[in-house]
N, C-alpha and C positions, 0 to 999 in steps of 0.2 A: 502495499500500500503506499510506501513511504518514497517507493523506487517511483511508482506511477504519478504521486505528489511532485515529484520531484522534476521529472519529465514534462507535465501540465507546466509547471512554473518557468521552466524551458523555453517551452514555446509562444507561452506568455509574453515572457522578456524579449525573443527572437521577434515579437511582431511588432510592441512598442519602438523597438531600437532602431532606430535611421541612422545611424553613421553609413551605414555601407552605401543607401539609397536615397539619401536627400542629396546631395549637389544634383543638379541638372536644370533642366528646363520644365516648369509645371502651368498647365494652363486651369483656368479656375472654372469650377462646375459649380460650384453656389456658395452665398453668402447667406444662412440664416440661423436666426436664433435654435439656443440645442433644443429644446423641449416644442419648438411652433411647429404643429400639423396643418398647415396649412400652405406649406412648401413655395412661401414667396422668398425667393431673395432681397436682403436690407437693402443693395446695391444692385441697380442694370449692371449685367454684366454680358460683355459677348464672347465667341470663342478667341477672339484674338489675345484676350488677358492675360496675361501670365505673372508667375512666379519664376524668378531666376534665381539660383541660389547657385553660388561659384568658387570652386574648388581652393581658391585664394581666400574665402573669407569675407568675400565679400555679395549682397542681395540684390536683384531691382524687382520691384515687383509695378503693373501697370495696369487701370482699369478705365478702360476710354471712354466709355459713357459720362464719366465723373470729371474725367478732366484730372485725375490720380497718378503723379508719377512718383514713386520713391525710389532711394538708395540708400547703401549703408555699409555698417558691418556683423557679422553674425557671427556669433559663437554655440555652443551646445553646449548644456549641463544637465548631463543623465538627458533626460528625454521632453526637456523644456530647451525650447530653443529662443535663442533672445538675439531681438532686430534692435541694434545700435545705430539709428537713424543720421544722414546728416542734410537731408532734404525728404522731404518739404521742410520739415524742422527737425531742429538737434534734439529727440528724445530718444526714450527705451521702450521697448514694448516685450513681452513676454508670451512662449505660444506652449501651450503640450502639444508635444505629435504623437499622432497616432497611424501605424498605417495599416490598410487594407487591399489586399494583393497588390494591383499596382496602382492605388491613390493613396493620398496624402490627406491628413485631416487635421488643421490646425486650430484650436479650442483657446481661444481670450476671453474672459468674461464674460461664458454663458453662450460668447458665436462662434459658430464653426465655419473653416472658412478651409473647403472640399475641393482639392488637387484632381485632374490625370496629368499621368507623368506625358511630358512633350510628345510624341509621336503621334505619325501620321497614318491615321486606322485605316481607312475605306480607301481601294483605287478611286473612288470619286474623288475623295482630297488630297492622293498624289498627282492625279490626274490636273486639277486646276491647280496645286503645286507649281508641275513643270511649266503647265501653259505660262505663267505669270510671270516663272525665272526666264522664259522663253520672250516672252513678251517685251520686258524690260528691255532684253539683251539686245531685242531688234531696235528696241527704241533707242538704247544706246552709239547699235553701228550707224545707225542713220545719222544721229545729231553728230556723230565725228565724221564720216563723210562731207556732211554739213558745212562743219565745220570748214575742212579741207578745200570744197568747193569753194566757199565764202575767201580763202584767202589765194586760191590760186592765180599765177602770173596769165594763164593761158586759158582760160574754161572752155574753149571747143574743141582744143585738141587733147580733151581726157582722154586718154584710152580705157574706157571700160571695163573692156574684155580683162584687159592687165591687171585695171583692181580689183574685178570680180575674183580670177582667179587667184591671185594675193591672199584673200581674205577665204577661200576655200583651204588652200592650202594655209593657214594659219589655221583652220577649222580640222579639220583631218589631221594637222601634227596635235591638237589638242586633245581629239576624243584618242587620237592611239596611244597617247602619252598617260593618261590621265583614267581612259576605261579600257582597254585592252589590254588583259594579263601580260601578255608575250610581251607587248614594247613596254610595261610597266616595267615588268620584272629587267627588261633591257635596260632602262634606266633606272631604275634603282641597285642597279648593278654598276652602274655608271656613278651615280651619288658615292656610294661605297666606298669606289675608289678613291673619288675625293677627303670622304673623310677620313680613310687609311693615310692621306697623306698628308692631314690634319694635326695625326699623330705623330704623322716624321718631324713635323714643323715644331709639333708641344715637346718634344724630344732635345731639340737642337735649343730653343726657350728655356730648358730647363737648365741645362749646361752652362749656359750664358747667364741667365739671372735667379735660378735657384729656386728655392720654395717661397721666392715674393710672385711669382705667376698661380701658384695654384692656392695661397693660405690668406688667399683676403675673400671681402667682397664688394672691393671698391670699384665701385663700375670703372673709374679710371686708369688703374692697376690691369682691370684684365685687358682693357682696350689698348692699351699702350707694350702691355709686354705677352700677349698671346694673338690679337688680331691684326697689331701691326706686323707681330712678325712674318703671319703670311701671306702677306703681301711679297715681302723680303723673296720668300723660299719659292715661292708660284714662279715670280718675273725669272726668278734665277732657272727655274726647270723649263718652264716657257722658250724661253730661251735656246736651252737648249736643244729640245725638240724640235725648235726652228735649225737650227744650226744641221740635225742631221737628215733634215726635210722632210719629218714624220706628218707634221702641223701639213706643210704646204701639198702633202697627199691626199689627208683629210679636208681641205679646204677642195680642193679638185672638185672632190667627191660632189661636197654640197654644193659649187658652183656650178658644174656640167648641169644638177636636176632644177637648179634655179634658170639655167641660162637657155630650158630646151621648155620650159614648163612657162615661165613670164616673161618670155621673147627678148632676153634683156640683151646687152653687150658684152662684150667677153669680158674689159675690164671694171664694170658693173657688177657681172655673176661674181668676180672670184673678191669684190672688196664686200660686197654685201656678206659670204660663205665666212667670209676671212672675220669680219667683227663677230664671227660667234664666237668665235676661239681668243683672238685677240681684242687688243682694247684700239681707241678710235688713232692712235697716233703711231701704232707697229702695224696695226691693218693694211695702210696704205703701201705698206714695204712691199706689197705683195704684188703691186700693181705700179711702182715708180715709176717706169719707163714709157708707162701710158697717160701720167698723170697731165702733163704738160698741152695734149691734144685731145683732152676728154671735152666735150660737151658739157656745157653750164647744167644740164638736166642730168648729165653723168655725173657731175661734180656734185653738184646738191644730193643726190645717190648715195655718193661716198661719205658725203658730212651726214646727212640722215642715220645712216647704219652704225655709225661709230657714236651719234646721240643714242640710239634708240638701243645698244645691247651693252656689256660692261666687259673687262677686261678678265683673262683669267684669274688671275693673283688676287682680283680685289670681290671677285663671286667666292674662291675660298674664305676671305675673310669673312665676308655676311655669312657664312654658312658657318661659322665659327663662332660668329656674333650672335645670329639669331640663333642656332640651336644650344650655344652654351658647350658644357661637358657633356652632355646626356648625348649620348650617338645615334641613340631611336630620332631626337629632334633635329640635330645635325640631320641625318639620312631626309627625313621629311621637307628641310628648308632646300638639304640640296638637288632633290628631284625638280622641287618648285622655280628653283633657280635658275636651271641644265633648263629646262623647261621653257624657260621665260627668254635665255637668252635664244633657242633656238627660232621662237614663234615670231619673235620682233625682228626677225631678219627679212622675213619679207612682208610683215609689216611695214618697218621702213621704206621698201622699194612700193609699197600701194600709197604711203603716205607722201612719199617726192615726187612721183609721178603725177599726183591730183597736185599739186600745188605749182609745181614745174615742166607740162608735160614735155616729152621729147619732139622735135619738130626738124632735126636734122641729120646725116644719112652718119650712122655709128661702126665702132670698130670691128668687127664679130670676131677679131683674134681674143683665143687665150690662152697664154702662157705668163705662168709665173715667174716675177723677178728671180732671180738667181741670186740676189741680194743676200751675202751670210752676216750673218752674226756673230764676227770671231773667227779667228784663223783654224782652229782648233778647238777642239770640245770644252777645253781646260777656260780658255778665254771667254769660250760664249758664255760659260759660268760666269765666270769674274765679271762679266756686261751687264747680263740677265743681274746679278745681285747687285752693280752698283744703279743700276735703273729702279729694281725696287727698293734701295733705301732710300733713293730721290724720291717715289715715289709715295714709300710709308711714310717719311718728314713731312710730303707736301701736306697728305689727308691730314696729317696730325696737329699739322699747322693751320690749314684751311678749317678744320674742326674745335681749332683753338678760338681761331678769330671770329670765325662766322656763329658760335655759341654767346662769346663774347658781345659782339655786337648783337644776334638779340637783346642779351641781357641789357643792355646800353637801351635800345628802342623800346623793349618793354618797363625799363625806367621812367623813360619820359611819358608814355602813353598810359599808362598805370599812374605811375605815383607822383604825377605833374597834373595833366589833361585832366585822367581818370575821375583822381581824390576833388578835381578844381570844378570839373562840372555835374558829377555825381552820379559817371557814366558806371563805374566800378558799379555801381548796388545796380545797377539797370542790368547790367552783363551777367555778374550772379543770378540773378534774379528769372531773366529769362532763358536762362543753360542751367536751373535746376543747380546752381552750384559746381557744375563741372569747368566753368572757369569764372577763377574769382575776382577778375576787373579785364580793364582793358588791354588786351595783349595782341601781339601778334600773330600768335596760335590761334586765338578767337577768331580774327580778323580773316585769317587766309581761310579756316574750320569751316568757316560760316559762308565764306566766297564762293568756295568751290566743294563745299558738301554736296548740291543737286547733280553737279557732275560727279562724284560719287555714288553717289544713287543710283545715277543711271549704269552705270557699272556694274553692279549686283550689291552695292551692300547696304544692308539693311538700315532704317531710319534710327536706330540706336548708333549706331559704329561711323554717318556718314560725317560727320562732323570731324571726325578723331582723322577719318583717313583721309579728307578736306584738307586741314592742318600739313599733314603729312605730303599730298601732293605739291601743297604751297612751297614747303621747306625743299621741296627735292629740285623746285624750277628755279625757286629764287634763290636759292642758298647752295645744296649741293645733297647727293642721295645717298653723301654718308651720316651727313646731320641729321636727314630725316628716318634713318634705318637707326640712328641713335634714336630717336623717338620714338619710333614702333617698337624696339627692343623694349626701350623701359615701359612705354604702354600697356607690351604683353607682360613682364616683368609682373606690371601693378594689376592684371586684370581687369581693365579698362573697357577690354573689348565685349560683347556682346554675345559675339558668331566668331565662331574660328575661321570659318570662310572670309571675315572681313578683312584679317590679320594674312591669308592667303590672298587676297583681292591687292592689297597691301602691295604684298613681296614684289607680284607681279607688273605694279604700277611705277615702283621705286626703282627697277630693275632696267635702268640706263641711266647715261652723262647728259642726259636733256636737263639743260640748265644754264646759266648764261656766262658762266668763268669756261664753259668748254667752247663756248664761240672763239673764247682767244687761244685756247691749248688746241686748239684746231688749226687755226692762223696759224701759229707758230709752228707747230707738229709736220703738217701738212705743207703748208710753204715753204718749212725748210727742206722738203724733198723737192719741190717745183717752183722758183722764186716768183717766175713769171707770173703764177697762178695767186699769187698774196691777193691780189685786190678783187679775185673775182671770190675768193675764200670767205673777204670782209663783206661782200654784199652778200651773200649765202648765209650767213650765220644766223640770221633773224628764223630764217625762211627753216635753215637744217633743224634748230631749235625748237620751231612747230612742229614740224616734221617727225624728230624726235619725239617727243611728248602725246602725238598723235598714235605714232607706231605705239609706243607701252599703253598708253589707253585702250588700242584695238585688240591687244593680248588679253589686258584684264579683262575688259568683256564682255570675252569669249569664253575666256577660263570662268567668267559669274555665271556665265549660262548652261555650262555642263557641270559644273561641282555640283 
């Protein structure tokens, strides 16, 4: 009898113990008095009203018909759930928890709040969700094409067949990479190679810096001693692969594919494919003999590809930065960053050919320049290391300066103008405490939020992603990835999908500083074209930004 009672007690405890099932998204089912037989809700609720309990200790809930949105921190004491609110007001409330199968029941002072686990149950709901996702994605594509059309320098000569084929290539790439198991496995294997190489970099960093890289939680130390060394090692590795001709062969395969499908010139195809693996100043080395004679449209295509993609060294750094020391997270972000780099190559061609269509005869010859990096393998590694050090120091210096400038601008916006006009309180009120005053982040976030929404970002996260897009364009992608990493670590995002879409949006060199970098870098290879490069700088920035957005919206449709 004692044994039976013990089993019954354990069963009851398991029913009311919420620790393993509490986190996640729940939908309101009813809000009723505990002993009320009328079955009437105390507040009107809709199917979209939710309670989100994050694994990072944050919570949010929304009751739309009552215009109620709340957020804060949660904690658990036995079967008592404590909500410490930061909005709509600073207070604390306690709820007794009961689990009934797939349902969650919270009781506070005789009021029962009943929730259903946040899953899509019926085939009809799944179809509706997919239809809305697809509809928003198509709206995003149309909007981006319209923006490119409005900025076009020659609308009558736009080759719409090339545009549709380029977008179709992107969609096919996205489906293959994200949905087809055998291709997924291939990309995951390639991602694991990057993660493994990150481990090699870590060993070199440990030898140089010792325990300083592992015995700290400081973001600055992690970035300086774990992320930046990755850039140096990958720069040296890329230089070595370039010396042996392995990168050139890989680029050639991609270039042949793009040339045949999109009917590009030989130099455009090589440059577009090269940008998948190399940076915006390294890729032009592949076509150095052609640059002097390239048409303006070809030159813009070259520059746009550099703006829309990233170099292997910084890609590896982003993997280490976003994934931290967790190999699973590193693998997760490596796959998406690699996918972004591949998909953005045809997207850059599409954007550039809308902005500046080709109207001249082009050279179809496709031969990779025999430009070598170093006389032997050791010199190639040495040159790559030196270039990597310059890039790492440049990245660190830019972060230092740009973050300092952001702080300075916010000082004047918030501490002076915001306080003087009372706008700080207004900003805090309309953002429900998400922003505490008139800051650059607030201005960027709310200005660009509509664009991120059509990318597929949920309404709860669209301001955050808008802020990231603004930081990337005005400052650079490293600053934006720093913000993304901090937002991710602090659990600010409502959906993981928003983090993924942001990863694609930021995966490119499209910022104002890159205009100067390209004029200097490509101009050094072809001094006669420096004036043309400067004329095309803003168009290349627009094309690169649109290319990253094309990639993000397609991924948003498929996820």
